[in-house]
C-alpha positions as CSV (number, residue, x, y, z in Angstrom):
1,M,4.6,28.7,-36.9
2,V,4.7,25.8,-38.3
3,D,5.2,22.3,-37.1
4,T,8.4,20.6,-37.2
5,V,7.4,17.4,-39.6
6,P,8.9,14.2,-38.7
7,K,11.4,12.5,-40.9
8,I,10.5,9.8,-42.7
9,H,11.9,6.3,-41.1
10,A,13.7,3.6,-42.3
11,R,12.5,0.7,-40.7
12,P,8.9,1.4,-40.2
13,G,8.2,-2.6,-39.9
14,L,10.8,-2.8,-37.0
15,M,9.4,0.9,-35.4
16,L,5.6,-0.4,-35.6
17,A,6.4,-4.2,-34.2
18,L,8.0,-2.5,-31.4
19,L,4.8,0.3,-30.7
20,A,2.3,-2.4,-31.4
21,F,4.2,-4.8,-28.3
22,A,4.2,-1.9,-26.1
23,Q,0.4,-1.5,-26.6
24,F,-0.1,-5.2,-25.9
25,V,1.5,-4.7,-22.8
26,V,0.0,-2.1,-21.7
27,A,-3.5,-3.3,-22.8
28,A,-3.0,-6.9,-20.9
29,D,-1.9,-5.1,-17.5
30,Y,-5.3,-3.6,-17.7
31,N,-7.2,-7.2,-17.5
32,V,-4.6,-9.4,-16.3
33,V,-5.3,-9.2,-12.6
34,Y,-8.7,-9.6,-12.8
35,V,-8.5,-13.4,-12.6
36,A,-5.9,-13.2,-10.1
37,L,-7.9,-10.9,-7.6
38,P,-9.4,-13.8,-5.4
39,D,-5.9,-15.5,-4.8
40,I,-4.7,-11.6,-4.6
41,G,-7.1,-10.8,-1.3
42,E,-6.3,-13.8,0.3
43,A,-2.5,-13.5,-0.1
44,L,-2.2,-10.3,0.9
45,G,-5.3,-10.0,3.5
46,F,-7.0,-7.6,0.9
47,G,-10.8,-7.2,2.8
48,P,-14.4,-7.6,0.4
49,Q,-14.2,-3.7,-0.1
50,S,-10.5,-3.1,-0.3
51,L,-9.3,-5.6,-3.0
52,Q,-10.9,-3.5,-5.6
53,W,-8.1,-0.9,-5.2
54,V,-5.7,-3.1,-6.8
55,V,-7.5,-2.2,-10.0
56,S,-8.5,1.4,-9.1
57,A,-5.2,2.5,-8.0
58,Y,-3.9,1.8,-10.8
59,A,-6.8,3.6,-13.1
60,V,-7.1,7.0,-10.9
61,A,-3.2,7.3,-11.8
62,F,-3.4,6.3,-15.4
63,G,-6.0,8.7,-15.9
64,G,-5.3,11.3,-13.6
65,L,-2.0,11.9,-15.2
66,L,-2.7,11.2,-19.2
67,L,-2.6,14.6,-19.9
68,F,0.2,15.5,-18.1
69,G,2.0,12.4,-19.6
70,G,1.1,13.7,-23.4
71,R,2.2,17.3,-22.9
72,L,5.3,15.8,-21.8
73,V,5.5,13.6,-25.1
74,D,5.3,17.0,-27.0
75,R,7.5,19.0,-25.2
76,I,10.3,16.5,-24.9
77,G,10.0,13.7,-27.3
78,G,8.1,10.3,-28.0
79,R,11.3,8.2,-27.9
80,R,12.1,9.7,-24.5
81,I,8.9,9.4,-22.8
82,F,8.7,6.0,-24.3
83,V,12.0,4.6,-22.5
84,I,11.2,6.3,-19.5
85,G,7.6,5.6,-18.8
86,A,8.4,1.4,-20.2
87,V,11.1,1.9,-17.5
88,V,8.5,2.9,-14.6
89,F,5.9,0.8,-15.8
90,G,8.2,-2.2,-15.6
91,L,9.9,-1.6,-12.3
92,A,6.8,-1.0,-11.1
93,C,5.7,-4.0,-11.9
94,L,8.2,-5.6,-10.1
95,A,7.5,-3.9,-6.7
96,G,3.8,-4.9,-7.3
97,G,5.2,-8.8,-7.4
98,L,7.5,-8.4,-4.4
99,A,4.4,-6.9,-2.2
100,E,4.0,-8.3,0.9
101,N,1.0,-6.6,1.8
102,P,-2.1,-4.5,0.5
103,G,-0.3,-1.3,0.7
104,M,2.8,-1.7,-1.2
105,L,0.4,-3.7,-3.8
106,I,-2.0,-0.7,-3.8
107,A,1.1,1.8,-4.3
108,A,2.7,0.0,-6.8
109,R,-0.1,-0.3,-9.0
110,G,0.1,3.3,-8.7
111,V,3.3,3.9,-9.9
112,Q,2.5,1.7,-12.5
113,G,-0.4,3.9,-13.7
114,L,2.1,6.5,-13.5
115,G,4.1,4.3,-16.4
116,A,1.3,3.5,-18.1
117,A,0.3,7.4,-18.5
118,L,3.6,8.5,-19.8
119,L,4.6,5.1,-21.9
120,S,0.7,5.1,-24.0
121,P,0.5,8.5,-25.0
122,A,4.1,8.1,-26.3
123,T,3.2,5.4,-28.4
124,L,0.2,6.3,-30.0
125,M,1.7,9.6,-31.2
126,L,4.8,7.8,-32.5
127,V,2.1,5.5,-34.7
128,S,-0.2,8.9,-35.3
129,T,2.8,10.8,-36.5
130,R,5.4,8.5,-38.4
131,F,2.8,7.0,-40.6
132,E,0.8,9.2,-43.4
133,E,-2.9,9.9,-43.0
134,G,-4.9,7.4,-45.1
135,A,-4.8,4.0,-46.0
136,R,-0.6,3.9,-44.5
137,R,-1.7,5.3,-41.3
138,N,-5.3,2.9,-41.4
139,R,-2.6,-0.3,-42.0
140,A,-0.8,0.5,-39.0
141,M,-3.6,1.7,-36.6
142,A,-4.8,-1.5,-37.5
143,V,-1.8,-3.5,-36.4
144,W,-1.6,-1.3,-33.2
145,G,-4.9,-1.9,-32.5
146,A,-4.8,-5.5,-32.9
147,A,-2.1,-5.4,-30.4
148,G,-4.4,-3.5,-27.7
149,S,-7.6,-5.3,-28.6
150,G,-5.7,-8.5,-28.5
151,G,-3.5,-7.8,-24.8
152,L,-7.7,-6.8,-23.3
153,A,-8.4,-10.1,-24.0
154,A,-4.9,-12.2,-23.7
155,G,-4.5,-10.3,-20.0
156,A,-7.1,-12.2,-18.6
157,L,-5.9,-15.7,-20.4
158,L,-2.1,-15.1,-19.3
159,G,-3.9,-14.3,-15.8
160,G,-5.7,-17.5,-15.6
161,V,-2.6,-19.7,-16.9
162,L,0.2,-18.0,-14.7
163,T,-2.1,-17.6,-11.2
164,N,-2.4,-21.2,-11.9
165,A,0.6,-22.3,-12.1
166,W,3.4,-19.8,-10.3
167,G,1.0,-17.8,-8.4
168,W,-0.7,-14.5,-8.3
169,E,2.9,-12.9,-8.5
170,W,3.5,-13.7,-11.9
171,V,0.8,-12.0,-13.4
172,L,3.0,-9.1,-12.7
173,F,6.5,-10.5,-13.2
174,V,5.5,-11.7,-16.4
175,L,5.4,-8.3,-17.8
176,V,8.6,-7.2,-15.7
177,P,11.2,-8.3,-18.6
178,M,8.4,-7.0,-21.3
179,A,8.7,-3.7,-20.6
180,L,12.8,-3.5,-20.0
181,L,12.8,-5.1,-23.0
182,A,10.7,-2.3,-25.0
183,A,12.5,0.3,-23.3
184,V,16.1,-1.7,-24.3
185,L,15.0,-1.7,-27.7
186,A,13.1,1.9,-28.3
187,P,17.1,4.1,-28.7
188,S,17.8,1.9,-31.5
189,I,14.7,1.6,-33.1
190,L,12.6,4.7,-32.9
191,P,13.1,7.8,-34.6
192,A,15.3,10.2,-32.6
193,D,13.2,13.2,-30.9
194,E,13.1,16.6,-32.3
195,R,13.2,19.9,-30.9
196,S,9.9,21.2,-31.5
197,S,9.6,24.5,-33.0
198,S,6.9,26.0,-30.3
199,D,7.5,27.8,-27.7
200,A,9.1,25.3,-24.8
201,S,7.2,26.7,-21.8
202,F,4.9,24.8,-19.8
203,D,1.7,25.4,-18.3
204,V,2.2,24.2,-14.6
205,P,-1.5,25.8,-13.7
206,G,-3.0,23.6,-16.3
207,A,-0.9,20.4,-15.6
208,V,-1.7,20.2,-11.8
209,L,-5.1,21.3,-12.4
210,A,-5.7,18.3,-15.0
211,T,-3.7,15.7,-12.8
212,V,-6.2,16.5,-9.8
213,G,-8.9,17.1,-11.6
214,S,-9.0,13.9,-13.7
215,S,-7.7,12.0,-10.5
216,L,-10.7,13.1,-8.3
217,L,-12.8,12.1,-11.4
218,V,-11.7,8.5,-11.6
219,L,-11.2,8.8,-8.0
220,G,-14.9,9.1,-7.6
221,L,-15.9,7.1,-10.0
222,V,-13.9,3.8,-8.6
223,S,-15.1,4.8,-5.2
224,G,-18.9,4.9,-5.8
225,P,-19.5,1.2,-5.5
226,E,-17.7,0.6,-2.5
227,A,-18.4,4.3,-0.3
228,G,-21.5,4.9,-1.4
229,W,-22.4,7.5,-4.5
230,G,-23.3,9.9,-2.2
231,S,-20.4,9.7,-0.3
232,L,-17.7,12.4,0.5
233,R,-15.3,9.9,-1.7
234,G,-18.0,8.9,-4.0
235,L,-20.2,11.7,-5.0
236,G,-17.3,14.5,-3.5
237,S,-14.8,13.4,-5.2
238,I,-16.6,13.3,-8.7
239,V,-17.9,16.9,-8.3
240,A,-14.6,18.2,-6.9
241,G,-12.8,16.6,-10.3
242,L,-15.5,18.0,-12.5
243,V,-15.4,21.7,-11.1
244,L,-11.3,21.4,-11.6
245,L,-11.9,20.5,-14.5
246,A,-14.3,23.3,-15.5
247,V,-11.6,25.5,-13.9
248,F,-8.7,23.9,-16.1
249,A,-10.8,24.5,-19.2
250,V,-11.2,28.0,-18.7
251,V,-7.1,28.8,-17.5
252,E,-6.6,27.1,-21.2
253,T,-8.6,29.8,-22.8
254,K,-6.0,32.5,-20.7
255,T,-2.7,30.5,-21.3
256,R,-0.2,31.7,-23.6
257,V,1.1,28.2,-23.9
258,P,-1.8,26.1,-22.8
259,L,-1.6,22.1,-21.4
260,A,-4.5,21.2,-24.1
261,P,-5.2,23.9,-26.6
262,M,-8.9,24.5,-26.9
263,G,-8.5,24.2,-30.8
264,L,-8.4,20.5,-30.4
265,F,-12.0,20.6,-29.3
266,R,-13.0,22.2,-32.8
267,N,-11.7,18.6,-34.3
268,R,-14.8,16.7,-35.5
269,S,-13.0,13.6,-35.8
270,L,-11.3,14.1,-32.2
271,V,-14.4,14.7,-30.4
272,T,-16.5,12.2,-32.0
273,A,-13.6,9.7,-31.0
274,I,-13.0,10.7,-27.4
275,L,-17.2,10.6,-27.1
276,I,-17.1,6.7,-28.8
277,I,-14.2,5.6,-27.0
278,L,-15.5,6.6,-23.7
279,V,-19.2,4.5,-24.7
280,F,-17.1,1.9,-25.7
281,Q,-14.5,1.5,-23.3
282,S,-17.5,1.8,-20.4
283,A,-19.2,-1.4,-21.7
284,L,-15.8,-3.4,-22.3
285,A,-14.3,-2.9,-18.9
286,G,-17.5,-3.8,-17.1
287,S,-18.3,-6.3,-19.6
288,Y,-14.9,-7.7,-19.0
289,Y,-14.7,-8.2,-15.1
290,L,-18.7,-9.3,-15.5
291,F,-17.6,-12.2,-17.6
292,T,-14.6,-12.8,-15.6
293,T,-17.0,-13.2,-12.3
294,Y,-19.9,-15.4,-14.1
295,M,-17.5,-18.3,-15.2
296,Q,-15.8,-18.4,-11.6
297,N,-18.4,-17.4,-9.1
298,V,-21.4,-19.2,-11.1
299,L,-19.7,-21.6,-13.4
300,G,-17.3,-22.6,-10.8
301,Y,-14.1,-22.1,-13.2
302,T,-11.1,-22.3,-11.8
303,A,-8.3,-19.0,-12.3
304,L,-6.9,-21.1,-15.4
305,E,-10.1,-22.1,-16.9
306,A,-11.5,-18.9,-16.6
307,G,-7.7,-17.7,-18.6
308,L,-8.7,-20.4,-21.1
309,A,-12.2,-19.3,-22.1
310,F,-10.7,-15.4,-23.3
311,L,-8.9,-18.0,-25.9
312,P,-11.1,-17.6,-28.3
313,L,-11.7,-14.3,-27.8
314,T,-8.3,-13.0,-28.2
315,I,-7.6,-14.9,-31.7
316,I,-11.2,-13.4,-33.0
317,S,-10.5,-9.8,-32.1
318,M,-6.7,-9.8,-33.4
319,F,-7.9,-11.3,-36.4
320,A,-10.7,-9.0,-36.7
321,S,-8.2,-5.9,-36.1
322,L,-5.7,-7.2,-38.3
323,Q,-7.6,-8.0,-41.8
324,L,-11.1,-6.1,-41.4
325,T,-10.4,-3.0,-40.0
326,G,-8.0,-1.5,-42.3
327,I,-10.5,-2.4,-45.4
328,L,-13.4,-1.3,-43.7
329,L,-11.7,2.4,-42.8
330,T,-10.0,2.6,-46.3
331,K,-13.4,1.6,-48.3
332,W,-16.1,2.8,-46.0
333,G,-14.0,5.7,-43.7
334,P,-14.1,5.3,-39.7
335,R,-18.1,6.7,-40.3
336,A,-19.4,3.2,-41.0
337,T,-16.6,1.2,-39.7
338,L,-17.0,2.9,-35.9
339,F,-20.9,2.3,-36.5
340,L,-20.7,-1.3,-37.4
341,G,-18.1,-2.5,-34.9
342,M,-19.7,-0.4,-31.9
343,V,-22.9,-2.4,-33.1
344,V,-21.5,-5.9,-33.8
345,N,-19.6,-5.7,-30.4
346,G,-23.1,-4.6,-28.5
347,V,-24.9,-7.7,-30.4
348,G,-21.9,-10.4,-29.0
349,M,-22.7,-8.6,-25.5
350,L,-26.6,-9.3,-25.9
351,L,-26.0,-12.9,-27.0
352,L,-23.5,-13.7,-24.3
353,A,-26.0,-12.6,-21.7
354,L,-28.5,-14.6,-23.4
355,S,-26.2,-17.5,-22.9
356,M,-25.4,-17.0,-19.1
357,T,-27.6,-19.6,-16.8
358,T,-26.4,-21.4,-13.8
359,N,-25.2,-24.4,-15.9
360,A,-24.4,-23.3,-19.0
361,S,-21.6,-25.0,-21.0
362,F,-18.7,-23.4,-23.0
363,W,-19.9,-24.2,-26.2
364,Q,-23.0,-21.6,-25.4
365,L,-21.0,-18.8,-24.7
366,L,-19.0,-19.5,-27.5
367,G,-21.0,-18.0,-30.4
368,G,-21.7,-14.3,-27.9
369,L,-17.7,-14.1,-27.1
370,A,-17.1,-14.4,-31.3
371,V,-19.2,-12.0,-32.4
372,W,-18.0,-9.4,-29.3
373,G,-14.7,-10.0,-30.4
374,I,-15.1,-9.6,-33.8
375,G,-17.1,-6.1,-33.3
376,G,-14.2,-5.0,-30.4
377,G,-11.4,-5.9,-32.9
378,I,-12.9,-3.8,-35.6
379,T,-14.0,-0.9,-33.3
380,F,-10.3,-0.6,-31.2
381,P,-8.0,0.6,-34.2
382,A,-10.9,2.4,-36.2
383,M,-11.3,4.9,-32.7
384,F,-7.7,6.1,-32.8
385,V,-7.6,6.3,-36.3
386,C,-10.6,8.6,-36.2
387,A,-8.7,10.5,-32.9
388,A,-5.4,11.3,-34.7
389,S,-7.1,12.2,-38.3
390,G,-6.2,16.3,-39.1
391,V,-4.0,16.6,-35.5
392,A,-1.1,18.5,-35.7
393,P,2.2,16.7,-35.1
394,S,3.2,19.6,-32.3
395,E,-0.1,18.4,-30.7
396,A,-0.5,14.4,-31.5
397,G,0.4,13.9,-27.7
398,I,-1.8,15.6,-26.1
399,A,-4.5,14.2,-28.4
400,S,-3.3,10.7,-28.1
401,A,-3.5,11.6,-24.5
402,L,-7.5,13.2,-24.3
403,A,-8.5,9.5,-26.2
404,N,-6.6,7.6,-23.5
405,A,-7.9,10.0,-20.9
406,S,-11.7,8.8,-21.8
407,Q,-10.5,5.6,-22.5
408,Q,-9.6,5.0,-18.5
409,I,-12.7,7.5,-17.2
410,G,-15.0,5.6,-19.5
411,G,-13.5,2.1,-18.0
412,A,-13.8,3.5,-14.6
413,A,-17.3,4.6,-14.8
414,G,-18.7,1.5,-16.4
415,L,-16.9,-0.7,-14.2
416,A,-18.5,1.2,-11.4
417,V,-21.8,1.6,-13.2
418,L,-22.3,-2.4,-14.2
419,V,-21.1,-3.8,-10.8
420,A,-23.5,-1.5,-9.1
421,I,-26.4,-2.9,-11.4
422,A,-25.1,-6.5,-11.1
423,H,-24.8,-6.2,-7.2
424,S,-28.2,-4.6,-7.0
425,G,-30.8,-7.1,-6.3
426,L,-28.1,-8.9,-3.7
427,D,-28.1,-8.5,0.1
428,L,-24.2,-7.8,0.6
429,S,-24.4,-6.8,4.0
430,V,-25.3,-10.4,5.4
431,D,-22.8,-13.0,5.9
432,A,-24.7,-15.8,3.9
433,E,-24.3,-16.2,0.2
434,P,-25.8,-14.9,-2.3
435,A,-28.3,-17.2,-4.1
436,L,-26.2,-18.0,-7.6
437,T,-29.6,-17.6,-9.2
438,A,-29.2,-14.0,-8.1
439,V,-25.4,-13.7,-8.2
440,N,-26.2,-14.9,-12.3
441,D,-29.2,-12.6,-12.6
442,G,-27.3,-9.4,-12.0
443,L,-24.7,-10.5,-14.0
444,R,-26.8,-11.3,-16.7
445,T,-28.6,-7.7,-16.8
446,A,-25.4,-5.7,-16.4
447,T,-24.1,-7.7,-19.3
448,W,-27.1,-6.5,-21.3
449,V,-26.9,-3.0,-20.4
450,G,-23.4,-3.1,-21.6
451,G,-24.5,-4.7,-24.9
452,V,-27.3,-1.9,-25.8
453,A,-24.9,1.2,-24.4
454,A,-22.5,-0.2,-27.1
455,I,-25.2,-0.5,-29.9
456,V,-26.4,3.3,-28.9
457,G,-23.2,4.7,-28.5
458,G,-22.6,3.4,-32.3
459,L,-25.2,6.3,-33.3
460,L,-22.4,9.0,-32.0
461,A,-20.6,7.8,-35.8
462,F,-23.2,10.0,-37.3
463,T,-22.1,12.6,-36.2
464,L,-18.6,12.5,-38.8
465,R,-18.7,14.0,-41.6
466,K,-19.6,11.9,-44.5
467,P,-17.0,10.5,-47.0
468,G,-15.9,12.8,-49.2
469,A,-17.7,16.0,-47.6
470,P,-14.9,18.9,-47.2
471,A,-13.8,19.2,-43.6
472,P,-13.5,22.7,-42.1
473,A,-10.3,24.7,-41.6
474,P,-8.2,22.9,-39.0
475,A,-7.5,24.5,-36.0
476,A,-4.0,24.9,-35.6
477,D,-1.7,26.4,-38.3
478,T,-2.3,25.9,-41.7
479,G,1.5,24.7,-42.5
480,D,0.8,22.1,-40.6
481,E,1.9,18.6,-42.4
482,I,1.7,15.0,-40.9
483,A,4.6,13.0,-41.5
484,T,5.1,10.0,-43.9
485,S,7.1,6.9,-43.7
486,H,7.5,4.4,-46.3
């Protein structure tokens, strides 16, 4: 059956601005709490091992519910799910800022993850279906990607400034009006949802298997450093998650209207994008955490100073996304653009690692941060351009969710592995503070590993077809089209 092609939208500029704004909010939330973690732990009485759950609760819910959220986008509509997700996200931020104990904050962060799992695939689906594949979509994705890469860096900046000025609660309070404003504006700016011409039934067994399996996988990855990789919560959750996801894959091949159509995995661009996102986010999420820890625990920066240190990275990454990505994609295609972005990103991390000493000045670190920002700014939107290529409109939501799920799983895995490497030479079982040089050496080694992983991951781009090579027949119906916008 032919997919319903979305109608041309009369105000693409306003629509793209709102979608980019929503992406900025979700991306900023990913890093905004990092700088505030010491203050959160002290204020609410978190233990040293339980504090990571301020980050992990969000990651588990976000990563676990993305496939479910993506399919809701396809079935119910991008605008409806955008509004619901923004409202849930904003109210959860409010509840988190008002939390009076660790349990309340962790629960609120989990509900935030649910809101993000609805909002994020809706946002990406609307960008990828309302702009014609090619130069127009590349430009739209460049703007959307600039908001995402800028939001990641700006989150750390906002976290430091707000924590220093008004307290840790404001790293969550600041997101409340942003999310609710997006929800209020959406009905008048985003195009109305159109009923899918496909079967309206929903794959409940697939949704349960995908949600539980993804949640257990992310839970195991974030629990490994705390509970031990061989523990029931660490390795046990990872194994259980992988088994459930394997069962999910089998069930999907036998379901009439699957949650995640297996034909999507015959789309080479989507599969390559998923793998590159996995590697990119593994290096990025861990490295943000490592650099924040380095500035505060080694160089002695305050929360405000650590936040301000991310300002050059924020500006440079947004500039690279807006000014370079669209040009490179149009001239070189995703293959060369992704390779270049990943390599530059990795080189920036390596330069940063070289500069990480116990008495480094900010000016010594600036070169690595600048190169890192350029590489990340190029790579972030290019990955999602690749993920949206050749996907039918009726499957854009689930394709977006798959790309976002790889981002969350990669981030959880990268954070767990790089933090474990950073701590491998430290004796954390004693009460005495580890030597400053030992802390620095661990953080520096982990940053090296992240940089090398990004460079090696760039080789995945060569699995894409060369520009001009014939594309295989699409997995979806041949009548599918991508909507255009002017």
